[in-house]
C-alpha positions, 0 to 999 in steps of 0.5 A: 514415141514417133521415131524417124530413121534415115538409113544409108544405102551405102552397103548393108552395114548401116541397116545391120547396125540399125535394125536390132536397135529398132527391134529392141525399141519396139519391145520396150517403148509404148505407142512406138511409131516408126518412119524410115527413109532409105533407098535400100531394097524393101525386102532387105529392110523387111528381113531385118526390121521386125516392127511395122514402119512407114517407108519413104523410099529415098536417100539423103546421102551416097557415102562414097561412090564405089568402083567395087566393094573394096575400092572408092571412086575418088573423082566421082565421090569428090564431084558428088560432094561438091554438087551436094554442098553447092546449095547446102543451106537450101537442102538443110532448109528443105529437110527442116520443113520435111521434118517439121511436117512429119513431127517426129519426137526424135530423129536417128541417122545412120549415118547421113548428116543432112537429117541432123542438120535439118533436125537442128534447124527444126528444133527436133532432137536428133542422134546419129548411130554408126561405127563411122561418119562421112566427115572423118572419111571426107577429111581422110580422102580430101582434107588436103584439097583447097576446095574441101574445107568449107564442105568438111566444116558443114559436115562436122557442124551437122554431126555436132548438132546432134544431141549425141553420136552413138558410136558403136564398138568397134568404131572409129575414134571420131576425135573431131566430134565432142558429142560421142557416146560409146555403146557396145557391139551391135549384131543380130543373132541367128539360128544355126540350121542344117544345110543338108550338104552331107558333111561338106564344109560350106563357105559363104561369099558375100561382099556386103551389099556393093557389087563385087563379083569374084571369078569363083567359076575359075577357082580350083576344086577343093574336096569337101568344100562348097561355095555359097554365092549370090544367084546374080553371079550365075556361077557355074563352078561345080561346087557352087550353090546359090545362097538364096536357095536355102531360103534363109535370112542372111544372119541365119545363113551366116550362123549356119555356114563354116566360114564367110569370105568378105571384106571388112565391114561392120555388119558382117564382121560383128555378126560373124564374131557374135554368131561364132563364124570364122572370117576370111577377108580381103582388105579394102583399099585405103578405107580408114574404118577397117583397122578398128574392125580388123583389130576387134575381130582378131580379138573376138573371132577367128579370121584370116587376111587374104590378098586380092590376088590370092582371092581372085585365083581361089588360093584359099587352102591355107586360109581355110585350114587356118580358120577351120582348124582353130578352136572357137573363140568366146562369143562377144556380148551384143550389149550395144543393142540395149544401150543404144535403144535406151539412149534413143528412148531417153533422148526422146523423152527428154525433148 
């Protein structure tokens, strides 16, 4: 089976959903051949995808132009969508030719819609896999704009052309699509490591692959608390340690810390819950996916919502006391991995 996968580079969450499914397919599909197209860093892909693949370092979507991890640049995003759809039919035709030459048995998109439209034109079965789709977000942000309706129609047509949209749990409702097939949660499971910090509590700070620096060097010191921050921040807080210094992949590190500070995103939320790690989060501004993620995390993990001002100032004592003082929650099953893998194999076999 030759599977072509398009993975969005809008943060790391799309990879976090896709990689466990690809690894599961590799274990059960004979003669599995994998081609991936993504603009994510090659090292990030290699950390999560454990089976050999051919990489096409390119992208067919931008998702939304972001100011930082919690704020969308609406003007830039609107301009980008208008430009992308000025010559939409030509883009789809180019995509169809590309896929026809590549000859995959099936196409999987997370969550670009261009590969789905191209696959439909080329007569190749296709699936989408995600907790959201760009059409629903586009309608949320721009649905009242007079220029937006033709673009939204093209986006919906592309998503509807897929044999199925495998909507992971938790996920948006996607009422505008008639091909939704719900699967369970998807999350990589890590191995807990001793970080060697003599009993100090370790708090991982990660905003999910989109540039968003917090002024940790200005935060007050809290006895027995160590902050794990990206090396690129060059943080000089006396209790800060670069997260890369432990030499662990993201999931093992997330599994090994006492809590994580983040924003609502599928990958970090589900991996934290499924690895038993408490979450302190700042809401994203007007991001429609986050409500289903937050509701699910409240039911399946330990979490605390913190306002932007409190996080900026490092006012974390109450949040830490809350999440660290609670009894561990029951760990949710990651049954969506096997369900999605089986669906992809079945749809490829039925072609």
